[in-house]
OpenMM code with the backbone's topology and positions (N, CA, C; nanometers):
from openmm import Vec3, app, unit

residues = "MET VAL SER GLU ILE LEU VAL LYS PRO GLY ASP ARG PHE SER ARG GLU GLU LEU GLY GLU ARG ASP HIS PHE LEU THR ALA ARG TYR ARG LEU TYR THR LEU ILE HIS GLY ARG LEU GLY ARG ALA GLN ILE GLU HIS GLN PRO TRP PRO PRO ALA ARG ALA THR VAL VAL MET LEU LYS GLN ASN LEU ILE GLU ALA ALA GLY LEU PRO ALA PRO GLU GLY GLN PRO LEU VAL GLN TYR ALA GLU GLU ILE GLU VAL LYS ILE GLY TYR VAL GLY ILE GLY".split()
positions = [
    Vec3(-1.6373, 1.8125, -7.2274),
    Vec3(-1.7383, 1.8235, -7.1087),
    Vec3(-1.6867, 1.8945, -6.9767),
    Vec3(-1.7547, 1.9386, -6.9041),
    Vec3(-1.7160, 2.0238, -6.8017),
    Vec3(-1.7553, 1.9640, -6.6777),
    Vec3(-1.6686, 1.9858, -6.5675),
    Vec3(-1.7242, 1.9436, -6.4165),
    Vec3(-1.6363, 2.0190, -6.3306),
    Vec3(-1.6901, 2.1516, -6.2856),
    Vec3(-1.5919, 2.2017, -6.1778),
    Vec3(-1.7087, 2.2531, -6.0689),
    Vec3(-1.6395, 2.2230, -5.9593),
    Vec3(-1.7539, 2.2494, -5.8605),
    Vec3(-1.6551, 2.2811, -5.7289),
    Vec3(-1.7017, 2.3928, -5.6517),
    Vec3(-1.6575, 2.4553, -5.5442),
    Vec3(-1.7189, 2.4642, -5.4221),
    Vec3(-1.7113, 2.3981, -5.3242),
    Vec3(-1.7897, 2.3846, -5.2285),
    Vec3(-1.7334, 2.4622, -5.0586),
    Vec3(-1.8151, 2.5065, -4.9643),
    Vec3(-1.7765, 2.5686, -4.8720),
    Vec3(-1.8016, 2.4535, -4.7316),
    Vec3(-1.7140, 2.3920, -4.6891),
    Vec3(-1.7672, 2.3173, -4.5917),
    Vec3(-1.8457, 2.3793, -4.4608),
    Vec3(-1.9221, 2.3120, -4.3686),
    Vec3(-1.9765, 2.3683, -4.2707),
    Vec3(-1.9552, 2.2534, -4.1522),
    Vec3(-2.0464, 2.2782, -4.0702),
    Vec3(-2.0655, 2.1800, -3.9506),
    Vec3(-2.0687, 2.0516, -3.9676),
    Vec3(-2.0181, 1.9648, -3.9047),
    Vec3(-2.0481, 1.8062, -3.8852),
    Vec3(-2.1838, 1.8021, -3.8696),
    Vec3(-2.2565, 1.6915, -3.9102),
    Vec3(-2.3704, 1.6235, -3.8716),
    Vec3(-2.3575, 1.5407, -3.7577),
    Vec3(-2.4776, 1.5481, -3.6836),
    Vec3(-2.4749, 1.4315, -3.5865),
    Vec3(-2.5267, 1.3054, -3.6072),
    Vec3(-2.4813, 1.2057, -3.5349),
    Vec3(-2.5170, 1.0644, -3.6102),
    Vec3(-2.6788, 1.0696, -3.6041),
    Vec3(-2.7254, 1.1182, -3.5177),
    Vec3(-2.8805, 1.1236, -3.5374),
    Vec3(-2.9406, 1.1754, -3.6671),
    Vec3(-2.8766, 1.3062, -3.7083),
    Vec3(-2.9265, 1.3540, -3.8184),
    Vec3(-2.9100, 1.2746, -3.9753),
    Vec3(-2.8033, 1.1809, -3.9513),
    Vec3(-2.7859, 1.0841, -4.0594),
    Vec3(-2.8897, 0.9986, -4.1181),
    Vec3(-2.9412, 0.9607, -4.2429),
    Vec3(-3.0242, 0.8514, -4.2486),
    Vec3(-2.9843, 0.7558, -4.3375),
    Vec3(-3.0491, 0.6759, -4.3989),
    Vec3(-3.0047, 0.5484, -4.5029),
    Vec3(-2.9633, 0.6208, -4.6229),
    Vec3(-3.0010, 0.7331, -4.6691),
    Vec3(-2.9641, 0.7967, -4.7874),
    Vec3(-2.8142, 0.8319, -4.7717),
    Vec3(-2.8025, 0.8936, -4.6716),
    Vec3(-2.6675, 0.9532, -4.6247),
    Vec3(-2.5441, 0.8198, -4.6248),
    Vec3(-2.5743, 0.7181, -4.5771),
    Vec3(-2.5118, 0.5780, -4.5682),
    Vec3(-2.4889, 0.5382, -4.6977),
    Vec3(-2.5775, 0.5359, -4.7715),
    Vec3(-2.5735, 0.4956, -4.9044),
    Vec3(-2.4778, 0.5622, -5.0020),
    Vec3(-2.4888, 0.6951, -4.9946),
    Vec3(-2.3968, 0.7943, -5.0734),
    Vec3(-2.2581, 0.7902, -5.0342),
    Vec3(-2.2582, 0.7777, -4.8981),
    Vec3(-2.1100, 0.7817, -4.8437),
    Vec3(-2.0281, 0.6530, -4.8156),
    Vec3(-2.0959, 0.5453, -4.7927),
    Vec3(-2.0321, 0.3882, -4.7742),
    Vec3(-1.9806, 0.3087, -4.9013),
    Vec3(-1.8911, 0.3682, -4.9681),
    Vec3(-1.8466, 0.3485, -5.1010),
    Vec3(-1.7263, 0.2553, -5.0689),
    Vec3(-1.7081, 0.1568, -5.1331),
    Vec3(-1.5991, 0.0464, -5.0956),
    Vec3(-1.5333, -0.0204, -5.2211),
    Vec3(-1.5494, 0.0721, -5.3090),
    Vec3(-1.4661, 0.0302, -5.4503),
    Vec3(-1.4602, 0.1499, -5.5117),
    Vec3(-1.3567, 0.1480, -5.6117),
    Vec3(-1.3344, 0.2753, -5.6873),
    Vec3(-1.3255, 0.2194, -5.7939),
    Vec3(-1.3368, 0.3232, -5.9221),
    Vec3(-1.3390, 0.2963, -6.0652),
    Vec3(-1.2688, 0.3955, -6.1328),
    Vec3(-1.2053, 0.3458, -6.2446),
    Vec3(-1.1041, 0.4426, -6.3172),
    Vec3(-1.0913, 0.3697, -6.4478),
    Vec3(-1.0385, 0.4778, -6.5539),
    Vec3(-1.0118, 0.4193, -6.6805),
    Vec3(-0.8600, 0.3868, -6.7052),
    Vec3(-0.8228, 0.2602, -6.7538),
    Vec3(-0.6829, 0.2101, -6.7652),
    Vec3(-0.6764, 0.1628, -6.9080),
    Vec3(-0.6096, 0.2335, -6.9921),
    Vec3(-0.6075, 0.2223, -7.1440),
    Vec3(-0.7503, 0.2044, -7.2052),
    Vec3(-0.8260, 0.2702, -7.1628),
    Vec3(-0.9510, 0.2884, -7.2275),
    Vec3(-1.0513, 0.1578, -7.1671),
    Vec3(-0.9937, 0.0976, -7.0770),
    Vec3(-1.0911, -0.0087, -7.0026),
    Vec3(-1.1356, 0.0380, -6.8650),
    Vec3(-1.2516, -0.0179, -6.8254),
    Vec3(-1.2843, 0.0049, -6.6948),
    Vec3(-1.2053, -0.0671, -6.5799),
    Vec3(-1.1439, 0.0064, -6.4917),
    Vec3(-1.0485, -0.0450, -6.3802),
    Vec3(-1.1521, -0.0450, -6.2562),
    Vec3(-1.1180, -0.1289, -6.1765),
    Vec3(-1.1851, -0.1185, -6.0202),
    Vec3(-1.0954, -0.1841, -5.9387),
    Vec3(-1.1026, -0.1325, -5.8086),
    Vec3(-1.0378, -0.1700, -5.7022),
    Vec3(-1.1192, -0.1798, -5.5630),
    Vec3(-1.1132, -0.2702, -5.4891),
    Vec3(-1.1817, -0.2484, -5.3563),
    Vec3(-1.0953, -0.1511, -5.2580),
    Vec3(-1.1510, -0.0891, -5.1936),
    Vec3(-1.0902, -0.0037, -5.0829),
    Vec3(-1.1442, -0.0186, -4.9369),
    Vec3(-1.0682, 0.0156, -4.8566),
    Vec3(-1.1186, -0.0073, -4.6622),
    Vec3(-1.0719, 0.1569, -4.6531),
    Vec3(-1.1695, 0.1808, -4.5518),
    Vec3(-1.1519, 0.3168, -4.4825),
    Vec3(-1.2442, 0.3316, -4.3647),
    Vec3(-1.2154, 0.4130, -4.2851),
    Vec3(-1.3111, 0.4447, -4.1677),
    Vec3(-1.4168, 0.5020, -4.2182),
    Vec3(-1.5090, 0.4906, -4.1529),
    Vec3(-1.6379, 0.5926, -4.1772),
    Vec3(-1.6194, 0.7519, -4.2186),
    Vec3(-1.6737, 0.8084, -4.2725),
    Vec3(-1.6457, 0.9253, -4.3448),
    Vec3(-1.7274, 1.0217, -4.2399),
    Vec3(-1.6574, 1.1274, -4.1979),
    Vec3(-1.7480, 1.1991, -4.0925),
    Vec3(-1.8260, 1.3205, -4.1734),
    Vec3(-1.9254, 1.3050, -4.2190),
    Vec3(-1.9668, 1.3949, -4.3156),
    Vec3(-2.0277, 1.5118, -4.2233),
    Vec3(-2.0242, 1.6451, -4.3300),
    Vec3(-2.0413, 1.7656, -4.2792),
    Vec3(-2.1229, 1.8312, -4.3678),
    Vec3(-2.2288, 1.9380, -4.3461),
    Vec3(-2.2647, 2.0097, -4.4195),
    Vec3(-2.1952, 2.1048, -4.5258),
    Vec3(-2.2479, 2.1250, -4.6398),
    Vec3(-2.1605, 2.2161, -4.7234),
    Vec3(-2.2489, 2.2806, -4.8091),
    Vec3(-2.1887, 2.3813, -4.8573),
    Vec3(-2.2824, 2.4881, -4.9411),
    Vec3(-2.2071, 2.4786, -5.0780),
    Vec3(-2.2709, 2.4859, -5.2043),
    Vec3(-2.2259, 2.4953, -5.3256),
    Vec3(-2.1963, 2.6305, -5.3468),
    Vec3(-2.0403, 2.6928, -5.3703),
    Vec3(-2.0268, 2.7983, -5.4192),
    Vec3(-2.0346, 2.8446, -5.5478),
    Vec3(-1.9732, 2.7523, -5.6415),
    Vec3(-1.9604, 2.7321, -5.7844),
    Vec3(-1.9833, 2.5915, -5.8219),
    Vec3(-2.0594, 2.6164, -5.9533),
    Vec3(-2.0970, 2.4447, -5.9874),
    Vec3(-2.1233, 2.4844, -6.1640),
    Vec3(-2.0218, 2.4229, -6.2129),
    Vec3(-2.0396, 2.4455, -6.3547),
    Vec3(-2.0099, 2.2691, -6.4053),
    Vec3(-2.1225, 2.2027, -6.4763),
    Vec3(-2.1119, 2.1125, -6.5119),
    Vec3(-2.2197, 2.0745, -6.6628),
    Vec3(-2.1776, 1.9956, -6.7534),
    Vec3(-2.2645, 1.9394, -6.8503),
    Vec3(-2.2629, 1.7810, -6.8741),
    Vec3(-2.2010, 1.7242, -6.7818),
    Vec3(-2.1757, 1.5711, -6.7828),
    Vec3(-2.3216, 1.5210, -6.7994),
    Vec3(-2.4233, 1.5467, -6.7223),
    Vec3(-2.5283, 1.4758, -6.7293),
    Vec3(-2.6116, 1.4978, -6.8477),
    Vec3(-2.6180, 1.6214, -6.9047),
    Vec3(-2.6712, 1.6355, -7.0387),
    Vec3(-2.5958, 1.5641, -7.1351),
    Vec3(-2.4641, 1.5765, -7.1306),
    Vec3(-2.3675, 1.5030, -7.2316),
    Vec3(-2.3974, 1.3325, -7.2429),
    Vec3(-2.4547, 1.2838, -7.1205),
    Vec3(-2.4755, 1.1428, -7.1185),
    Vec3(-2.6088, 1.1042, -7.1588),
    Vec3(-2.6877, 1.2500, -7.2001),
    Vec3(-2.8095, 1.2101, -7.2638),
    Vec3(-2.9286, 1.1983, -7.1868),
    Vec3(-2.8929, 1.2502, -7.0600),
    Vec3(-3.0072, 1.2641, -6.9174),
    Vec3(-3.0774, 1.4115, -6.9189),
    Vec3(-3.1581, 1.4180, -6.8734),
    Vec3(-3.2493, 1.5530, -6.8502),
    Vec3(-3.1483, 1.6364, -6.7331),
    Vec3(-3.1358, 1.7692, -6.7489),
    Vec3(-3.0540, 1.8375, -6.6665),
    Vec3(-3.1412, 1.8470, -6.5323),
    Vec3(-3.0515, 1.8242, -6.4441),
    Vec3(-3.1156, 1.8417, -6.3017),
    Vec3(-3.1755, 1.9598, -6.2680),
    Vec3(-3.2714, 1.9345, -6.1548),
    Vec3(-3.3715, 2.0327, -6.1302),
    Vec3(-3.3476, 2.0515, -5.9856),
    Vec3(-3.3491, 2.1762, -5.9156),
    Vec3(-3.3467, 2.2207, -5.7810),
    Vec3(-3.1980, 2.2170, -5.7281),
    Vec3(-3.1869, 2.2470, -5.5916),
    Vec3(-3.0386, 2.2429, -5.5591),
    Vec3(-2.9768, 2.1047, -5.5437),
    Vec3(-2.8496, 2.0862, -5.5463),
    Vec3(-2.7636, 1.9837, -5.5590),
    Vec3(-2.7572, 1.9200, -5.4066),
    Vec3(-2.7799, 1.7895, -5.3719),
    Vec3(-2.7295, 1.7768, -5.2432),
    Vec3(-2.5821, 1.7540, -5.2240),
    Vec3(-2.5333, 1.8153, -5.1271),
    Vec3(-2.4111, 1.8253, -5.1091),
    Vec3(-2.3268, 1.8103, -4.9752),
    Vec3(-2.2381, 1.6946, -4.9562),
    Vec3(-2.1988, 1.7028, -4.8045),
    Vec3(-2.0468, 1.7108, -4.8465),
    Vec3(-1.9871, 1.7516, -4.7325),
    Vec3(-1.8184, 1.7362, -4.7273),
    Vec3(-1.7737, 1.6408, -4.6069),
    Vec3(-1.6379, 1.6062, -4.6556),
    Vec3(-1.5759, 1.5276, -4.5228),
    Vec3(-1.4521, 1.5643, -4.5596),
    Vec3(-1.3658, 1.5550, -4.4245),
    Vec3(-1.2242, 1.5887, -4.4573),
    Vec3(-1.1390, 1.4801, -4.5022),
    Vec3(-1.0067, 1.4945, -4.5424),
    Vec3(-0.9522, 1.3685, -4.5776),
    Vec3(-0.9317, 1.2822, -4.5088),
    Vec3(-0.9480, 1.1568, -4.5488),
    Vec3(-0.9333, 1.0325, -4.4635),
    Vec3(-0.8310, 0.9214, -4.5568),
    Vec3(-0.7716, 0.8359, -4.4494),
    Vec3(-0.6639, 0.7255, -4.4932),
    Vec3(-0.7489, 0.6330, -4.5700),
    Vec3(-0.7174, 0.5790, -4.7107),
    Vec3(-0.7731, 0.4814, -4.7446),
    Vec3(-0.6649, 0.3577, -4.8203),
    Vec3(-0.7027, 0.2597, -4.7941),
    Vec3(-0.6037, 0.1423, -4.8549),
    Vec3(-0.6708, 0.0918, -4.9591),
    Vec3(-0.5946, 0.0721, -5.0681),
    Vec3(-0.6569, 0.0437, -5.2242),
    Vec3(-0.6042, -0.1163, -5.2331),
    Vec3(-0.6738, -0.1907, -5.2759),
    Vec3(-0.6273, -0.3304, -5.3174),
    Vec3(-0.6172, -0.3439, -5.4518),
    Vec3(-0.5960, -0.4627, -5.5199),
    Vec3(-0.5660, -0.5216, -5.6414),
    Vec3(-0.6788, -0.4180, -5.7489),
    Vec3(-0.6412, -0.3688, -5.8526),
    Vec3(-0.6932, -0.3300, -5.9287),
    Vec3(-0.7306, -0.4451, -6.0500),
    Vec3(-0.8633, -0.4726, -6.0602),
    Vec3(-0.8938, -0.5282, -6.1994),
    Vec3(-0.9062, -0.4608, -6.3119),
    Vec3(-0.9044, -0.5311, -6.4207),
    Vec3(-0.9626, -0.4392, -6.5309),
    Vec3(-1.0470, -0.5563, -6.6317),
    Vec3(-1.1810, -0.4951, -6.6771),
    Vec3(-1.2610, -0.5553, -6.7379),
    Vec3(-1.4032, -0.5523, -6.7294),
] * unit.nanometer
topology = app.Topology()
chain = topology.addChain("A")
for resn in residues:
    res = topology.addResidue(resn, chain)
    for name in ("N", "CA", "C"):
        topology.addAtom(name, app.Element.getBySymbol(name[0]), res)
């Protein structure tokens, strides 16, 4: 499976430009990972991301099709945020 993406960051969005979809896509407070083949999860804390516009420069992926889903159509929805500090809590497995 392949998942490679290169984006070019642009200008930040103003608060007025951001809607419910933007909040839904960026307000994630849990992370997931595989630990010894099992799903692990942890709560995270961070300040709100400062989302910015971005342009996809290169995209190679086949993960969606490998999952048995139809290939996406149209341009991808892409935003960028600079690095932020994140606190990670206890990791649970199962």
